[in-house]
N, CA, C and O of each residue as an XYZ file, in Angstrom:
392
protein
N     110.705    261.621     33.190
C     111.779    261.395     34.132
C     112.980    260.723     33.475
O     114.085    260.770     34.017
N     112.781    260.094     32.309
C     113.909    259.458     31.651
C     114.817    260.525     31.059
O     114.356    261.595     30.660
N     116.081    260.233     31.006
C     117.045    261.197     30.502
C     117.346    260.916     29.040
O     117.311    259.771     28.590
N     117.638    261.958     28.322
C     118.000    261.838     26.921
C     119.525    261.833     26.822
O     120.162    262.884     26.880
N     120.092    260.662     26.674
C     121.534    260.499     26.604
C     121.834    259.606     25.406
O     121.072    258.692     25.090
N     122.940    259.880     24.753
C     123.298    259.078     23.593
C     123.657    257.650     24.006
O     124.053    257.390     25.142
N     123.510    256.761     23.071
C     123.842    255.363     23.324
C     125.322    255.214     23.669
O     125.685    254.359     24.477
N     126.168    256.027     23.072
C     127.602    255.959     23.367
C     127.877    256.295     24.824
O     128.715    255.656     25.461
N     127.182    257.289     25.354
C     127.358    257.661     26.761
C     126.844    256.543     27.667
O     127.486    256.198     28.659
N     125.693    255.983     27.326
C     125.144    254.875     28.114
C     126.090    253.684     28.105
O     126.290    253.037     29.133
N     126.665    253.397     26.957
C     127.620    252.287     26.876
C     128.877    252.577     27.692
O     129.423    251.673     28.323
N     129.337    253.816     27.685
C     130.520    254.175     28.484
C     130.223    254.016     29.974
O     131.059    253.512     30.724
N     129.043    254.442     30.401
C     128.656    254.256     31.808
C     128.586    252.776     32.162
O     129.042    252.364     33.228
N     128.018    251.985     31.272
C     127.907    250.544     31.516
C     129.296    249.902     31.568
O     129.542    249.019     32.390
N     130.194    250.341     30.699
C     131.563    249.812     30.698
C     132.247    250.125     32.032
O     132.925    249.270     32.602
N     132.067    251.348     32.522
C     132.643    251.724     33.815
C     132.086    250.846     34.937
O     132.829    250.396     35.809
N     130.789    250.611     34.906
C     130.155    249.765     35.925
C     130.701    248.337     35.856
O     131.025    247.739     36.882
N     130.797    247.805     34.653
C     131.311    246.448     34.484
C     132.761    246.354     34.930
O     133.151    245.382     35.577
N     133.564    247.359     34.587
C     134.964    247.379     35.024
C     135.060    247.367     36.547
O     135.929    246.704     37.113
N     134.172    248.096     37.203
C     134.163    248.149     38.659
C     133.818    246.785     39.258
O     134.444    246.345     40.222
N     132.825    246.129     38.682
C     132.430    244.800     39.161
C     133.587    243.817     38.993
O     133.886    243.042     39.902
N     134.232    243.851     37.838
C     135.360    242.947     37.583
C     136.491    243.225     38.573
O     137.059    242.297     39.149
N     136.815    244.497     38.767
C     137.886    244.873     39.695
C     137.584    244.370     41.104
O     138.445    243.771     41.749
N     136.375    244.611     41.577
C     136.001    244.215     42.939
C     136.045    242.697     43.116
O     136.519    242.192     44.134
N     135.551    241.992     42.128
C     135.557    240.530     42.255
C     136.980    239.987     42.238
O     137.295    239.052     42.973
N     137.839    240.566     41.405
C     139.246    240.137     41.388
C     139.927    240.507     42.704
O     140.713    239.731     43.247
N     139.622    241.674     43.199
C     140.202    242.118     44.467
C     139.791    241.212     45.617
O     140.535    241.052     46.585
N     138.607    240.621     45.511
C     138.128    239.689     46.539
C     138.650    238.275     46.322
O     138.227    237.338     46.999
N     139.566    238.128     45.378
C     140.231    236.850     45.189
C     139.595    235.919     44.177
O     140.047    234.784     44.023
N     138.568    236.363     43.488
C     137.933    235.501     42.495
C     138.756    235.483     41.205
O     139.366    236.482     40.824
N     138.757    234.359     40.564
C     139.453    234.200     39.294
C     138.520    234.645     38.167
O     137.404    234.136     38.055
N     138.963    235.589     37.331
C     138.098    236.066     36.240
C     137.599    234.947     35.327
O     136.509    235.051     34.766
N     138.376    233.890     35.173
C     137.942    232.773     34.338
C     136.706    232.094     34.919
O     135.949    231.447     34.195
N     136.506    232.243     36.216
C     135.368    231.607     36.869
C     134.086    232.424     36.794
O     132.999    231.861     36.922
N     134.184    233.748     36.588
C     132.965    234.555     36.637
C     132.677    235.401     35.402
O     131.582    235.952     35.299
N     133.588    235.524     34.483
C     133.369    236.424     33.340
C     132.146    236.025     32.515
O     131.441    236.891     31.998
N     131.890    234.722     32.387
C     130.723    234.281     31.613
C     129.403    234.625     32.293
O     128.362    234.659     31.637
N     129.431    234.881     33.604
C     128.216    235.221     34.354
C     127.812    236.678     34.168
O     126.648    237.030     34.355
N     128.763    237.519     33.804
C     128.510    238.958     33.737
C     127.733    239.326     32.483
O     127.927    238.726     31.426
N     126.855    240.311     32.602
C     126.117    240.758     31.415
C     127.042    241.515     30.469
O     128.100    242.003     30.867
N     126.626    241.600     29.223
C     127.377    242.380     28.243
C     127.128    243.870     28.484
O     126.242    244.244     29.252
N     127.905    244.698     27.830
C     127.720    246.153     27.931
C     126.308    246.524     27.500
O     125.630    247.284     28.191
N     125.859    245.997     26.365
C     124.518    246.337     25.878
C     123.427    245.821     26.821
O     122.400    246.478     26.988
N     123.635    244.659     27.437
C     122.663    244.178     28.421
C     122.578    245.136     29.606
O     121.488    245.431     30.096
N     123.723    245.613     30.060
C     123.714    246.583     31.158
C     122.976    247.857     30.760
O     122.236    248.423     31.565
N     123.175    248.310     29.526
C     122.472    249.509     29.056
C     120.966    249.265     29.057
O     120.200    250.121     29.502
N     120.538    248.113     28.564
C     119.108    247.793     28.558
C     118.575    247.740     29.986
O     117.492    248.258     30.258
N     119.314    247.128     30.893
C     118.885    247.070     32.299
C     118.754    248.470     32.892
O     117.813    248.745     33.637
N     119.701    249.358     32.560
C     119.647    250.733     33.052
C     118.394    251.444     32.529
O     117.666    252.076     33.294
N     118.155    251.334     31.229
C     116.981    251.974     30.640
C     115.688    251.381     31.192
O     114.712    252.099     31.410
N     115.686    250.085     31.414
C     114.521    249.412     31.995
C     114.259    249.937     33.403
O     113.120    250.237     33.763
N     115.325    250.045     34.194
C     115.180    250.540     35.567
C     114.638    251.963     35.585
O     113.814    252.300     36.434
N     115.090    252.800     34.660
C     114.590    254.170     34.588
C     113.091    254.186     34.277
O     112.351    255.000     34.829
N     112.648    253.293     33.399
C     111.217    253.221     33.077
C     110.402    252.753     34.278
O     109.310    253.262     34.529
N     110.927    251.797     35.009
C     110.223    251.298     36.194
C     110.137    252.396     37.250
O     109.094    252.571     37.880
N     111.222    253.130     37.445
C     111.197    254.246     38.398
C     110.180    255.303     37.971
O     109.459    255.854     38.804
N     110.129    255.578     36.684
C     109.188    256.576     36.170
C     107.746    256.115     36.341
O     106.826    256.934     36.347
N     107.547    254.815     36.478
C     106.210    254.244     36.639
C     105.891    253.985     38.116
O     105.070    253.126     38.436
N     106.536    254.724     38.998
C     106.244    254.598     40.421
C     106.925    253.431     41.103
O     106.496    253.011     42.177
N     107.964    252.905     40.510
C     108.749    251.792     41.066
C     107.940    250.522     41.263
O     108.320    249.659     42.055
N     106.846    250.400     40.560
C     106.033    249.185     40.619
C     106.711    248.086     39.808
O     107.163    248.326     38.688
N     106.780    246.892     40.365
C     107.318    245.759     39.608
C     106.408    245.518     38.406
O     105.195    245.379     38.564
N     106.980    245.468     37.222
C     106.137    245.321     36.042
C     105.602    243.900     35.883
O     106.254    242.920     36.244
N     104.397    243.827     35.333
C     103.849    242.524     34.963
C     104.653    242.025     33.756
O     105.449    242.768     33.183
N     104.442    240.789     33.387
C     105.148    240.244     32.225
C     104.812    241.035     30.968
O     105.685    241.287     30.137
N     103.557    241.425     30.829
C     103.155    242.200     29.653
C     103.810    243.575     29.656
O     104.258    244.053     28.614
N     103.868    244.212     30.822
C     104.523    245.529     30.923
C     106.014    245.395     30.670
O     106.611    246.242     30.005
N     106.614    244.349     31.190
C     108.041    244.081     30.952
C     108.310    243.985     29.451
O     109.274    244.560     28.948
N     107.458    243.261     28.750
C     107.585    243.115     27.300
C     107.513    244.490     26.629
O     108.334    244.804     25.767
N     106.533    245.305     27.024
C     106.375    246.630     26.403
C     107.574    247.533     26.690
O     108.029    248.263     25.810
N     108.085    247.483     27.920
C     109.257    248.295     28.267
C     110.443    247.902     27.399
O     111.082    248.754     26.782
N     110.729    246.615     27.357
C     111.891    246.151     26.587
C     111.710    246.428     25.097
O     112.650    246.840     24.416
N     110.515    246.204     24.605
C     110.250    246.460     23.186
C     110.443    247.936     22.860
O     111.003    248.268     21.815
N     109.991    248.818     23.736
C     110.155    250.250     23.502
C     111.625    250.644     23.519
O     112.040    251.510     22.749
N     112.411    250.024     24.382
C     113.858    250.293     24.400
C     114.458    249.930     23.049
O     115.272    250.677     22.506
N     114.059    248.787     22.510
C     114.548    248.379     21.196
C     114.133    249.347     20.101
O     114.907    249.618     19.184
N     112.919    249.867     20.191
C     112.446    250.837     19.199
C     113.179    252.171     19.344
O     113.512    252.806     18.343
N     113.430    252.596     20.573
C     114.105    253.864     20.817
C     115.597    253.813     20.488
O     116.192    254.825     20.117
N     116.190    252.638     20.624
C     117.632    252.454     20.406
C     117.851    251.251     19.491
O     118.125    250.152     19.973
N     117.733    251.446     18.175
C     117.829    250.319     17.243
C     119.100    249.481     17.384
O     119.079    248.283     17.099
N     120.201    250.088     17.818
C     121.437    249.316     17.998
C     121.330    248.297     19.129
O     122.147    247.382     19.222
N     120.325    248.454     19.986
C     120.126    247.523     21.100
C     119.070    246.459     20.789
O     118.770    245.621     21.640
N     118.513    246.485     19.596
C     117.402    245.592     19.259
C     117.748    244.120     19.459
O     116.951    243.374     20.028
N     118.916    243.692     19.004
C     119.304    242.292     19.174
C     119.374    241.892     20.638
O     118.921    240.812     21.018
N     119.939    242.760     21.450
C     120.028    242.499     22.885
C     118.648    242.455     23.506
O     118.355    241.581     24.322
N     117.793    243.403     23.117
C     116.428    243.442     23.656
C     115.692    242.151     23.325
O     115.057    241.563     24.201
N     115.765    241.706     22.096
C     115.039    240.495     21.718
C     115.590    239.263     22.421
O     114.840    238.345     22.753
N     116.903    239.243     22.648
C     117.484    238.121     23.407
C     116.949    238.132     24.847
O     116.611    237.082     25.395
N     116.875    239.320     25.449
C     116.343    239.428     26.807
C     114.847    239.126     26.840
O     114.350    238.550     27.808
N     114.140    239.508     25.802
C     112.709    239.200     25.741
C     112.475    237.692     25.724
O     111.450    237.214     26.209
N     113.409    236.955     25.173
C     113.300    235.503     25.174
C     113.378    234.923     26.573
O     112.998    233.773     26.793
N     113.876    235.721     27.533
C     113.978    235.275     28.912
C     112.763    235.675     29.738
O     112.615    235.226     30.875
N     111.883    236.520     29.179
C     110.696    236.983     29.882
C     109.571    236.005     29.598
O     109.269    235.719     28.439
N     108.953    235.493     30.651
C     107.834    234.582     30.457
C     106.535    235.382     30.414
O     106.133    235.995     31.402
N     105.899    235.363     29.267
C     104.652    236.092     29.074
C     103.478    235.166     29.318
O     103.557    233.977     29.007
N     102.395    235.685     29.865
C     101.218    234.848     30.087
C     100.601    234.429     28.756
O     100.667    235.165     27.771
N     100.011    233.257     28.738
C      99.329    232.784     27.534
C      98.097    233.643     27.295
O      97.400    234.037     28.229
N      97.850    233.920     26.033
C      96.679    234.728     25.695
C      95.492    233.879     25.407
O      94.419    234.400     25.104
């Protein structure tokens, strides 16, 4: 169910999404200086998109911490340019003690 799209296309889609979020928040009167640090990076958005596609392909079940780790790790393996972002996000995933 996952689509085969180049990283450049995924980044362009993520950039469009981020631009839309920024536009809407500014249109609602928010100051960009107040929220820009809260927004994910382009590569983070790409990882989130790929992660969501994997979860959908797995029956939309919320992944366990171990499954979350495997999904993110596989994204890093499939898209080496995203490896740094994946590992940073993996640092935010709490894995159960073995």
